OpenMM code with the backbone's topology and positions (N, CA, C; nanometers):
from openmm import Vec3, app, unit

residues = "MET ASP GLU HIS ARG ALA GLU SER ASP GLY SER VAL SER GLU ASN GLY ARG THR ALA ASP VAL GLU ARG ILE MET GLU LEU ILE PRO HIS ARG TYR PRO PHE LEU MET ILE ASP ARG ALA GLU GLN ILE VAL PRO ASP VAL SER CYS VAL GLY ILE LYS ASN VAL THR ILE GLY GLU PRO PHE PHE GLN GLY HIS PHE PRO VAL ARG PRO VAL MET PRO GLY VAL LEU ILE ILE GLU ALA MET ALA GLN THR ALA ALA VAL LEU VAL VAL GLU THR LEU GLY GLN ALA ALA MET GLY LYS LEU VAL TYR PHE MET THR VAL ASP ASN ALA ARG PHE ARG HIS PRO VAL VAL PRO GLY ASP VAL LEU ARG LEU HIS VAL SER LYS LEU ARG ASN ARG GLY PRO VAL TRP LYS PHE SER GLY GLU GLY ARG VAL GLY LYS THR LEU VAL ALA GLU ALA THR TYR ALA ALA MET ILE MET ASP ARG".split()
positions = [
    Vec3(-1.5531, -2.6337, -0.2663),
    Vec3(-1.4895, -2.5098, -0.3072),
    Vec3(-1.3484, -2.5430, -0.3560),
    Vec3(-1.3117, -2.4913, -0.4742),
    Vec3(-1.1796, -2.5233, -0.5271),
    Vec3(-1.0715, -2.4419, -0.4566),
    Vec3(-0.9465, -2.4823, -0.4811),
    Vec3(-0.8338, -2.4215, -0.4112),
    Vec3(-0.8209, -2.2725, -0.4405),
    Vec3(-0.8376, -2.2321, -0.5687),
    Vec3(-0.8278, -2.0893, -0.6038),
    Vec3(-0.9344, -2.0084, -0.5314),
    Vec3(-1.0578, -2.0569, -0.5301),
    Vec3(-1.1679, -1.9857, -0.4655),
    Vec3(-1.1401, -1.9716, -0.3161),
    Vec3(-1.0854, -2.0741, -0.2552),
    Vec3(-1.0567, -2.0675, -0.1122),
    Vec3(-0.9561, -1.9574, -0.0810),
    Vec3(-0.8661, -1.9294, -0.1752),
    Vec3(-0.7658, -1.8257, -0.1522),
    Vec3(-0.8183, -1.6861, -0.1809),
    Vec3(-0.9334, -1.6721, -0.2485),
    Vec3(-0.9759, -1.5405, -0.2934),
    Vec3(-1.1072, -1.4931, -0.2329),
    Vec3(-1.1562, -1.5584, -0.1314),
    Vec3(-1.2858, -1.5204, -0.0772),
    Vec3(-1.2753, -1.4502, 0.0577),
    Vec3(-1.1658, -1.3820, 0.0813),
    Vec3(-1.1504, -1.3115, 0.2068),
    Vec3(-1.0507, -1.3795, 0.2987),
    Vec3(-0.9800, -1.4791, 0.2477),
    Vec3(-0.8821, -1.5477, 0.3304),
    Vec3(-0.7621, -1.4579, 0.3560),
    Vec3(-0.6798, -1.4982, 0.4504),
    Vec3(-0.5626, -1.4213, 0.4882),
    Vec3(-0.4374, -1.4970, 0.4467),
    Vec3(-0.3476, -1.4274, 0.3752),
    Vec3(-0.2186, -1.4855, 0.3393),
    Vec3(-0.1113, -1.4055, 0.4104),
    Vec3(0.0140, -1.4394, 0.3854),
    Vec3(0.1232, -1.3653, 0.4481),
    Vec3(0.1283, -1.2201, 0.4003),
    Vec3(0.0659, -1.1900, 0.2855),
    Vec3(0.0616, -1.0535, 0.2321),
    Vec3(-0.0689, -0.9822, 0.2644),
    Vec3(-0.1501, -1.0329, 0.3553),
    Vec3(-0.2780, -0.9716, 0.3883),
    Vec3(-0.3936, -1.0485, 0.3293),
    Vec3(-0.5121, -0.9960, 0.3473),
    Vec3(-0.6336, -1.0588, 0.2969),
    Vec3(-0.6479, -1.0383, 0.1471),
    Vec3(-0.7300, -1.1237, 0.0848),
    Vec3(-0.7644, -1.1081, -0.0558),
    Vec3(-0.9167, -1.1098, -0.0686),
    Vec3(-0.9665, -1.0519, -0.1769),
    Vec3(-1.1100, -1.0551, -0.2045),
    Vec3(-1.1297, -1.0682, -0.3550),
    Vec3(-1.2028, -1.1708, -0.3973),
    Vec3(-1.2368, -1.1831, -0.5379),
    Vec3(-1.3554, -1.0921, -0.5673),
    Vec3(-1.4009, -1.0901, -0.6925),
    Vec3(-1.5069, -0.9973, -0.7315),
    Vec3(-1.6372, -1.0252, -0.6564),
    Vec3(-1.6653, -1.1502, -0.6266),
    Vec3(-1.7862, -1.1817, -0.5505),
    Vec3(-1.7796, -1.1217, -0.4104),
    Vec3(-1.6649, -1.1323, -0.3474),
    Vec3(-1.6473, -1.0742, -0.2135),
    Vec3(-1.6533, -0.9213, -0.2211),
    Vec3(-1.5933, -0.8627, -0.3242),
    Vec3(-1.5985, -0.7169, -0.3402),
    Vec3(-1.7433, -0.6712, -0.3491),
    Vec3(-1.8270, -0.7439, -0.4238),
    Vec3(-1.9674, -0.7050, -0.4368),
    Vec3(-2.0454, -0.7235, -0.3067),
    Vec3(-1.9949, -0.8065, -0.2150),
    Vec3(-2.0544, -0.8149, -0.0816),
    Vec3(-2.0164, -0.6922, 0.0022),
    Vec3(-1.8975, -0.6382, -0.0247),
    Vec3(-1.8446, -0.5286, 0.0569),
    Vec3(-1.8909, -0.3903, 0.0108),
    Vec3(-1.9002, -0.3694, -0.1218),
    Vec3(-1.9384, -0.2382, -0.1744),
    Vec3(-2.0565, -0.2546, -0.2711),
    Vec3(-2.1364, -0.1496, -0.2903),
    Vec3(-2.2594, -0.1644, -0.3688),
    Vec3(-2.2422, -0.1536, -0.5205),
    Vec3(-2.1243, -0.1220, -0.5701),
    Vec3(-2.1039, -0.1008, -0.7135),
    Vec3(-2.1256, -0.2300, -0.7922),
    Vec3(-2.1823, -0.2144, -0.9132),
    Vec3(-2.2074, -0.3274, -1.0021),
    Vec3(-2.1691, -0.2874, -1.1432),
    Vec3(-2.1536, -0.3871, -1.2311),
    Vec3(-2.1240, -0.3613, -1.3709),
    Vec3(-2.2340, -0.2712, -1.4268),
    Vec3(-2.1990, -0.1725, -1.5058),
    Vec3(-2.0676, -0.1434, -1.5629),
    Vec3(-1.9820, -0.0492, -1.4783),
    Vec3(-2.0237, -0.0201, -1.3535),
    Vec3(-1.9484, 0.0768, -1.2754),
    Vec3(-1.8619, 0.0140, -1.1671),
    Vec3(-1.8560, -0.1165, -1.1583),
    Vec3(-1.7619, -0.1809, -1.0669),
    Vec3(-1.6261, -0.1781, -1.1357),
    Vec3(-1.5320, -0.1051, -1.0788),
    Vec3(-1.4047, -0.0770, -1.1453),
    Vec3(-1.2894, -0.1651, -1.0983),
    Vec3(-1.3119, -0.2537, -1.0023),
    Vec3(-1.2037, -0.3435, -0.9603),
    Vec3(-1.2526, -0.4882, -0.9669),
    Vec3(-1.1617, -0.5757, -1.0080),
    Vec3(-1.1924, -0.7174, -1.0237),
    Vec3(-1.1460, -0.8009, -0.9051),
    Vec3(-1.0533, -0.7459, -0.8290),
    Vec3(-0.9925, -0.8213, -0.7194),
    Vec3(-0.9267, -0.7220, -0.6246),
    Vec3(-0.9165, -0.7592, -0.4988),
    Vec3(-0.8404, -0.6805, -0.4011),
    Vec3(-0.7417, -0.7752, -0.3337),
    Vec3(-0.6198, -0.7288, -0.3200),
    Vec3(-0.5136, -0.8098, -0.2599),
    Vec3(-0.4418, -0.7283, -0.1534),
    Vec3(-0.3643, -0.7981, -0.0750),
    Vec3(-0.2802, -0.7333, 0.0253),
    Vec3(-0.3615, -0.6382, 0.1126),
    Vec3(-0.4838, -0.6815, 0.1482),
    Vec3(-0.5695, -0.5998, 0.2341),
    Vec3(-0.5170, -0.6109, 0.3765),
    Vec3(-0.4671, -0.5009, 0.4271),
    Vec3(-0.4226, -0.4925, 0.5661),
    Vec3(-0.5153, -0.3911, 0.6320),
    Vec3(-0.6158, -0.4375, 0.7081),
    Vec3(-0.7137, -0.3455, 0.7647),
    Vec3(-0.6470, -0.2278, 0.8359),
    Vec3(-0.7075, -0.1093, 0.8131),
    Vec3(-0.6640, 0.0169, 0.8719),
    Vec3(-0.5291, 0.0652, 0.8188),
    Vec3(-0.4762, -0.0005, 0.7126),
    Vec3(-0.3448, 0.0377, 0.6594),
    Vec3(-0.3493, 0.0576, 0.5082),
    Vec3(-0.3709, -0.0512, 0.4325),
    Vec3(-0.3585, -0.0416, 0.2864),
    Vec3(-0.4279, -0.1577, 0.2162),
    Vec3(-0.4384, -0.1418, 0.0831),
    Vec3(-0.5028, -0.2424, -0.0011),
    Vec3(-0.4552, -0.2209, -0.1444),
    Vec3(-0.4526, -0.3269, -0.2232),
    Vec3(-0.4206, -0.3172, -0.3656),
    Vec3(-0.5401, -0.3698, -0.4440),
    Vec3(-0.5987, -0.2824, -0.5261),
    Vec3(-0.7077, -0.3224, -0.6140),
    Vec3(-0.6521, -0.3600, -0.7501),
    Vec3(-0.7146, -0.4553, -0.8162),
    Vec3(-0.6709, -0.5006, -0.9480),
    Vec3(-0.7845, -0.4754, -1.0468),
    Vec3(-0.7516, -0.4088, -1.1569),
    Vec3(-0.8469, -0.3858, -1.2666),
    Vec3(-0.7853, -0.4434, -1.3923),
    Vec3(-0.8495, -0.5465, -1.4487),
    Vec3(-0.8077, -0.6025, -1.5767),
    Vec3(-0.8773, -0.5220, -1.6854),
    Vec3(-0.8032, -0.4398, -1.7559),
    Vec3(-0.8599, -0.3481, -1.8544),
    Vec3(-0.8784, -0.4228, -1.9862),
    Vec3(-1.0042, -0.4270, -2.0351),
    Vec3(-1.0335, -0.4986, -2.1592),
    Vec3(-1.1011, -0.4061, -2.2596),
    Vec3(-1.0910, -0.4409, -2.3852),
    Vec3(-1.1528, -0.3613, -2.4913),
    Vec3(-1.3048, -0.3623, -2.4800),
    Vec3(-1.3628, -0.4572, -2.4092),
    Vec3(-1.5077, -0.4658, -2.3915),
    Vec3(-1.5656, -0.3641, -2.2951),
    Vec3(-1.4815, -0.2843, -2.2299),
    Vec3(-1.5311, -0.1832, -2.1360),
    Vec3(-1.6197, -0.0841, -2.2117),
    Vec3(-1.7378, -0.0506, -2.1584),
    Vec3(-1.8284, 0.0381, -2.2311),
    Vec3(-1.7704, 0.1767, -2.2604),
    Vec3(-1.6832, 0.2266, -2.1754),
    Vec3(-1.6291, 0.3614, -2.1967),
    Vec3(-1.5364, 0.3692, -2.3174),
    Vec3(-1.4813, 0.2569, -2.3619),
    Vec3(-1.3922, 0.2600, -2.4782),
    Vec3(-1.4663, 0.2890, -2.6093),
    Vec3(-1.5979, 0.2717, -2.6109),
    Vec3(-1.6742, 0.3028, -2.7322),
    Vec3(-1.6606, 0.4501, -2.7698),
    Vec3(-1.6441, 0.5361, -2.6713),
    Vec3(-1.6359, 0.6788, -2.6997),
    Vec3(-1.5087, 0.7448, -2.6517),
    Vec3(-1.4178, 0.6699, -2.5857),
    Vec3(-1.2973, 0.7313, -2.5262),
    Vec3(-1.1754, 0.6458, -2.5561),
    Vec3(-1.1175, 0.6454, -2.6576),
    Vec3(-1.1475, 0.7075, -2.7857),
    Vec3(-1.1537, 0.5959, -2.8866),
    Vec3(-1.2499, 0.5969, -2.9796),
    Vec3(-1.2642, 0.4851, -3.0733),
    Vec3(-1.1371, 0.4558, -3.1537),
    Vec3(-1.0604, 0.5596, -3.1882),
    Vec3(-0.9393, 0.5409, -3.2683),
    Vec3(-0.8216, 0.4971, -3.1817),
    Vec3(-0.8163, 0.5444, -3.0568),
    Vec3(-0.7072, 0.5122, -2.9636),
    Vec3(-0.7668, 0.4958, -2.8252),
    Vec3(-0.8121, 0.3733, -2.7899),
    Vec3(-0.8790, 0.3537, -2.6614),
    Vec3(-0.7876, 0.3839, -2.5421),
    Vec3(-0.8345, 0.4732, -2.4550),
    Vec3(-0.7618, 0.5122, -2.3337),
    Vec3(-0.8619, 0.5135, -2.2186),
    Vec3(-0.8274, 0.4505, -2.1068),
    Vec3(-0.9146, 0.4526, -1.9892),
    Vec3(-0.9188, 0.5940, -1.9340),
    Vec3(-1.0398, 0.6507, -1.9150),
    Vec3(-1.0495, 0.7865, -1.8613),
    Vec3(-0.9869, 0.7982, -1.7222),
    Vec3(-0.9155, 0.9064, -1.7011),
    Vec3(-0.8506, 0.9289, -1.5719),
    Vec3(-0.9481, 0.9298, -1.4560),
    Vec3(-1.0666, 0.9863, -1.4760),
    Vec3(-1.1637, 0.9897, -1.3668),
    Vec3(-1.2055, 0.8487, -1.3257),
    Vec3(-1.2035, 0.7535, -1.4196),
    Vec3(-1.2380, 0.6160, -1.3840),
    Vec3(-1.1230, 0.5458, -1.3125),
    Vec3(-1.0006, 0.5870, -1.3403),
    Vec3(-0.8865, 0.5352, -1.2640),
    Vec3(-0.8992, 0.5824, -1.1189),
    Vec3(-0.9341, 0.7104, -1.1009),
    Vec3(-0.9549, 0.7633, -0.9654),
    Vec3(-1.0716, 0.6911, -0.8981),
    Vec3(-1.1792, 0.6656, -0.9725),
    Vec3(-1.2925, 0.5906, -0.9172),
    Vec3(-1.2484, 0.4508, -0.8740),
    Vec3(-1.1628, 0.3854, -0.9513),
    Vec3(-1.1121, 0.2534, -0.9131),
    Vec3(-1.0306, 0.2621, -0.7840),
    Vec3(-0.9525, 0.3702, -0.7691),
    Vec3(-0.8805, 0.3920, -0.6426),
    Vec3(-0.9797, 0.4063, -0.5273),
    Vec3(-1.0860, 0.4842, -0.5501),
    Vec3(-1.1864, 0.5060, -0.4459),
    Vec3(-1.2558, 0.3760, -0.4074),
    Vec3(-1.2875, 0.2917, -0.5048),
    Vec3(-1.3508, 0.1637, -0.4744),
    Vec3(-1.2557, 0.0733, -0.3963),
    Vec3(-1.1279, 0.0796, -0.4293),
    Vec3(-1.0283, 0.0035, -0.3528),
    Vec3(-1.0257, 0.0529, -0.2089),
    Vec3(-1.0300, 0.1845, -0.1908),
    Vec3(-1.0330, 0.2415, -0.0553),
    Vec3(-1.1598, 0.1998, 0.0183),
    Vec3(-1.2734, 0.1939, -0.0525),
    Vec3(-1.3982, 0.1520, 0.0106),
    Vec3(-1.3881, 0.0082, 0.0619),
    Vec3(-1.3247, -0.0788, -0.0160),
    Vec3(-1.3017, -0.2163, 0.0299),
    Vec3(-1.2176, -0.2139, 0.1579),
    Vec3(-1.1130, -0.1322, 0.1594),
    Vec3(-1.0275, -0.1211, 0.2785),
    Vec3(-1.1079, -0.0731, 0.3988),
    Vec3(-1.1924, 0.0277, 0.3806),
    Vec3(-1.2731, 0.0805, 0.4909),
    Vec3(-1.3657, -0.0268, 0.5459),
    Vec3(-1.4366, -0.0961, 0.4581),
    Vec3(-1.5318, -0.1967, 0.5031),
    Vec3(-1.4595, -0.3129, 0.5706),
    Vec3(-1.3456, -0.3545, 0.5153),
    Vec3(-1.2675, -0.4604, 0.5802),
    Vec3(-1.2149, -0.4139, 0.7165),
    Vec3(-1.1859, -0.2854, 0.7301),
    Vec3(-1.1373, -0.2311, 0.8576),
    Vec3(-1.2489, -0.2255, 0.9616),
    Vec3(-1.3651, -0.1747, 0.9220),
    Vec3(-1.4753, -0.1545, 1.0163),
    Vec3(-1.5535, -0.2808, 1.0469),
    Vec3(-1.5493, -0.3781, 0.9562),
    Vec3(-1.6217, -0.5036, 0.9788),
    Vec3(-1.7709, -0.4805, 0.9944),
    Vec3(-1.8304, -0.5381, 1.0960),
    Vec3(-1.9747, -0.5287, 1.1191),
    Vec3(-2.0222, -0.3845, 1.1337),
    Vec3(-1.9387, -0.2959, 1.1830),
    Vec3(-1.9770, -0.1552, 1.2001),
    Vec3(-2.0041, -0.0876, 1.0661),
    Vec3(-1.9569, -0.1468, 0.9549),
    Vec3(-1.9777, -0.0886, 0.8217),
    Vec3(-2.1080, -0.1343, 0.7574),
    Vec3(-2.1761, -0.2299, 0.8176),
    Vec3(-2.3000, -0.2817, 0.7595),
    Vec3(-2.4030, -0.1692, 0.7480),
    Vec3(-2.4633, -0.1580, 0.6290),
    Vec3(-2.5655, -0.0561, 0.6063),
    Vec3(-2.5100, 0.0824, 0.5792),
    Vec3(-2.3803, 0.0928, 0.5560),
    Vec3(-2.3188, 0.2230, 0.5303),
    Vec3(-2.2617, 0.2281, 0.3890),
    Vec3(-2.2436, 0.3493, 0.3373),
    Vec3(-2.1809, 0.3719, 0.2079),
    Vec3(-2.0611, 0.4636, 0.2262),
    Vec3(-1.9666, 0.4539, 0.1344),
    Vec3(-1.8466, 0.5378, 0.1355),
    Vec3(-1.8631, 0.6385, 0.0216),
    Vec3(-1.8704, 0.7682, 0.0560),
    Vec3(-1.8899, 0.8741, -0.0428),
    Vec3(-1.7634, 0.9567, -0.0595),
    Vec3(-1.7257, 0.9842, -0.1848),
    Vec3(-1.6163, 1.0757, -0.2168),
    Vec3(-1.6441, 1.2140, -0.1592),
    Vec3(-1.5435, 1.2797, -0.1055),
    Vec3(-1.5569, 1.4189, -0.0612),
    Vec3(-1.4632, 1.5107, -0.1391),
    Vec3(-1.3373, 1.4705, -0.1498),
    Vec3(-1.2387, 1.5531, -0.2200),
    Vec3(-1.1440, 1.4644, -0.2984),
    Vec3(-1.0859, 1.5228, -0.4035),
    Vec3(-0.9762, 1.4617, -0.4773),
    Vec3(-0.8718, 1.5715, -0.4925),
    Vec3(-0.7510, 1.5450, -0.4482),
    Vec3(-0.6436, 1.6441, -0.4540),
    Vec3(-0.5217, 1.5859, -0.5241),
    Vec3(-0.4481, 1.6736, -0.5874),
    Vec3(-0.3191, 1.6376, -0.6469),
    Vec3(-0.3264, 1.5191, -0.7422),
    Vec3(-0.4353, 1.5107, -0.8168),
    Vec3(-0.4474, 1.4021, -0.9148),
    Vec3(-0.3518, 1.4284, -1.0310),
    Vec3(-0.2767, 1.3257, -1.0668),
    Vec3(-0.1825, 1.3334, -1.1784),
    Vec3(-0.1981, 1.2075, -1.2619),
    Vec3(-0.2002, 1.2277, -1.3930),
    Vec3(-0.2095, 1.1153, -1.4859),
    Vec3(-0.0813, 1.1134, -1.5661),
    Vec3(-0.0024, 1.0101, -1.5477),
    Vec3(0.1343, 1.0042, -1.5987),
    Vec3(0.1493, 0.9268, -1.7292),
    Vec3(0.0597, 0.8313, -1.7524),
    Vec3(0.0757, 0.7426, -1.8674),
    Vec3(-0.0617, 0.6852, -1.9025),
    Vec3(-0.0941, 0.6683, -2.0306),
    Vec3(-0.2258, 0.6127, -2.0660),
    Vec3(-0.2418, 0.4675, -2.0208),
    Vec3(-0.3652, 0.4337, -1.9837),
    Vec3(-0.4031, 0.2964, -1.9516),
    Vec3(-0.4900, 0.2484, -2.0673),
    Vec3(-0.4511, 0.1365, -2.1276),
    Vec3(-0.5143, 0.0897, -2.2509),
    Vec3(-0.5592, -0.0561, -2.2367),
    Vec3(-0.6458, -0.1011, -2.3286),
    Vec3(-0.6885, -0.2410, -2.3231),
    Vec3(-0.5689, -0.3363, -2.3194),
    Vec3(-0.5817, -0.4374, -2.2359),
    Vec3(-0.4742, -0.5351, -2.2173),
    Vec3(-0.3909, -0.5080, -2.0938),
    Vec3(-0.4004, -0.3868, -2.0387),
    Vec3(-0.3242, -0.3529, -1.9180),
    Vec3(-0.3873, -0.4156, -1.7944),
    Vec3(-0.3052, -0.4475, -1.6975),
    Vec3(-0.3509, -0.4849, -1.5643),
    Vec3(-0.3150, -0.3673, -1.4748),
    Vec3(-0.4166, -0.2958, -1.4314),
    Vec3(-0.3998, -0.1767, -1.3485),
    Vec3(-0.4030, -0.2182, -1.2027),
    Vec3(-0.2946, -0.1889, -1.1321),
    Vec3(-0.2849, -0.2188, -0.9885),
    Vec3(-0.2956, -0.0880, -0.9132),
    Vec3(-0.3921, -0.0808, -0.8230),
    Vec3(-0.4242, 0.0413, -0.7498),
    Vec3(-0.3783, 0.0267, -0.6055),
    Vec3(-0.2685, 0.0912, -0.5731),
    Vec3(-0.2095, 0.0842, -0.4397),
    Vec3(-0.2673, 0.1979, -0.3562),
    Vec3(-0.3469, 0.1630, -0.2562),
    Vec3(-0.4159, 0.2617, -0.1740),
    Vec3(-0.3697, 0.2481, -0.0297),
    Vec3(-0.3367, 0.3620, 0.0312),
    Vec3(-0.2954, 0.3643, 0.1721),
    Vec3(-0.3805, 0.4639, 0.2488),
    Vec3(-0.4226, 0.4242, 0.3685),
    Vec3(-0.4949, 0.5158, 0.4560),
    Vec3(-0.3946, 0.6143, 0.5136),
    Vec3(-0.4248, 0.7427, 0.5023),
    Vec3(-0.3410, 0.8452, 0.5646),
    Vec3(-0.3883, 0.8730, 0.7061),
    Vec3(-0.5228, 0.8853, 0.7221),
    Vec3(-0.5795, 0.9082, 0.8552),
    Vec3(-0.7310, 0.8967, 0.8468),
    Vec3(-0.7927, 0.8886, 0.9635),
    Vec3(-0.9374, 0.9030, 0.9700),
    Vec3(-0.9747, 0.9686, 1.1022),
    Vec3(-1.0762, 1.0524, 1.0924),
    Vec3(-1.1342, 1.1170, 1.2100),
    Vec3(-1.2833, 1.0965, 1.2011),
    Vec3(-1.3364, 1.0178, 1.2898),
    Vec3(-1.4788, 0.9872, 1.2836),
    Vec3(-1.5122, 0.9239, 1.1499),
    Vec3(-1.6135, 0.9777, 1.0806),
    Vec3(-1.6560, 0.9166, 0.9550),
    Vec3(-1.5732, 0.9603, 0.8333),
    Vec3(-1.4770, 1.0496, 0.8508),
    Vec3(-1.3986, 1.1014, 0.7379),
    Vec3(-1.2632, 1.0309, 0.7320),
    Vec3(-1.2330, 0.9756, 0.6154),
    Vec3(-1.1089, 0.9023, 0.5924),
    Vec3(-1.0327, 0.9685, 0.4790),
    Vec3(-0.9006, 0.9737, 0.4906),
    Vec3(-0.8170, 1.0295, 0.3840),
    Vec3(-0.7188, 0.9223, 0.3372),
    Vec3(-0.6970, 0.9185, 0.2035),
    Vec3(-0.6151, 0.8148, 0.1409),
    Vec3(-0.5171, 0.8750, 0.0417),
    Vec3(-0.4113, 0.7999, 0.0155),
    Vec3(-0.3275, 0.8275, -0.1008),
    Vec3(-0.3368, 0.7050, -0.1897),
    Vec3(-0.3332, 0.7301, -0.3204),
    Vec3(-0.3436, 0.6190, -0.4138),
    Vec3(-0.2492, 0.6360, -0.5311),
    Vec3(-0.2014, 0.5229, -0.5790),
    Vec3(-0.1188, 0.5184, -0.6996),
    Vec3(-0.1722, 0.4087, -0.7894),
    Vec3(-0.1794, 0.4379, -0.9182),
    Vec3(-0.2122, 0.3362, -1.0166),
    Vec3(-0.0857, 0.2987, -1.0910),
    Vec3(-0.0622, 0.1706, -1.1062),
    Vec3(0.0563, 0.1222, -1.1761),
    Vec3(0.0179, 0.0148, -1.2769),
    Vec3(0.0847, 0.0167, -1.3901),
    Vec3(0.0788, -0.0911, -1.4883),
    Vec3(0.2208, -0.1442, -1.4949),
    Vec3(0.2393, -0.2666, -1.4456),
    Vec3(0.3751, -0.3175, -1.4287),
    Vec3(0.4458, -0.2273, -1.3284),
    Vec3(0.5636, -0.1793, -1.3649),
    Vec3(0.6389, -0.0897, -1.2762),
    Vec3(0.6140, 0.0580, -1.3072),
    Vec3(0.5308, 0.0845, -1.4096),
    Vec3(0.5073, 0.2211, -1.4542),
    Vec3(0.3965, 0.2880, -1.3735),
    Vec3(0.4264, 0.4017, -1.3123),
    Vec3(0.3270, 0.4826, -1.2432),
    Vec3(0.2402, 0.5501, -1.3489),
    Vec3(0.1091, 0.5235, -1.3465),
    Vec3(0.0197, 0.5813, -1.4470),
    Vec3(-0.0688, 0.6911, -1.3898),
    Vec3(-0.0954, 0.6876, -1.2593),
    Vec3(-0.1814, 0.7883, -1.1976),
    Vec3(-0.1553, 0.7914, -1.0477),
    Vec3(-0.1848, 0.9075, -0.9881),
    Vec3(-0.1728, 0.9205, -0.8431),
    Vec3(-0.2670, 1.0292, -0.7950),
    Vec3(-0.3093, 1.0203, -0.6700),
    Vec3(-0.3979, 1.1200, -0.6118),
    Vec3(-0.4061, 1.0994, -0.4617),
    Vec3(-0.4484, 1.2039, -0.3926),
    Vec3(-0.4935, 1.1911, -0.2546),
    Vec3(-0.6414, 1.2261, -0.2568),
    Vec3(-0.7175, 1.1645, -0.1681),
    Vec3(-0.8612, 1.1874, -0.1695),
    Vec3(-0.9197, 1.1536, -0.0336),
    Vec3(-1.0382, 1.2085, -0.0089),
    Vec3(-1.1084, 1.1845, 0.1171),
    Vec3(-1.2467, 1.1313, 0.0884),
    Vec3(-1.2971, 1.0559, 0.1827),
    Vec3(-1.4311, 0.9984, 0.1726),
    Vec3(-1.4969, 1.0027, 0.3089),
    Vec3(-1.6286, 1.0021, 0.3063),
    Vec3(-1.7062, 0.9998, 0.4306),
    Vec3(-1.7894, 0.8722, 0.4331),
    Vec3(-1.7947, 0.8087, 0.5505),
    Vec3(-1.8733, 0.6901, 0.5703),
    Vec3(-2.0069, 0.7360, 0.6262),
    Vec3(-2.1164, 0.7004, 0.5549),
    Vec3(-2.2500, 0.7446, 0.5960),
    Vec3(-2.3503, 0.6327, 0.5860),
    Vec3(-2.4604, 0.6471, 0.6584),
    Vec3(-2.5697, 0.5527, 0.6455),
    Vec3(-2.6292, 0.5601, 0.5063),
    Vec3(-2.6806, 0.4469, 0.4584),
    Vec3(-2.7418, 0.4440, 0.3249),
    Vec3(-2.8582, 0.5331, 0.3240),
] * unit.nanometer
topology = app.Topology()
chain = topology.addChain("A")
for resn in residues:
    res = topology.addResidue(resn, chain)
    for name in ("N", "CA", "C"):
        topology.addAtom(name, app.Element.getBySymbol(name[0]), res)
């Protein structure tokens, strides 16, 4: 195993755990073309996680949104936040998460501040606000560089498949 792979397969650094795309696919069931994050960093179980989405012109949604001016749909930015939260939940619960799925329940206070376009690296900062039983609530921010592009609070329920 090469040095880069060793750092990205769930290892722990001073900034928390990391997960490459292979590890993400072990944790959550999403697959291309609906897997919206390429990497997760700074995973601190029961606290927070940062998802990374490398936005490319090859994304299927850019064919129709919009051919003249490609812009990542806001709902997919929120979905990327949700997938980042799902990684956080599974990393938090460990073995207790086996055989379970994370389902969206609510999205509140969603704001889209700036377009996300091909070539951007979208960083999704997700923090757990609370959880009661199977219901978890999160806040999320999407950033490109230092620019806030989207934000929302949302809830999800952990359920058996």
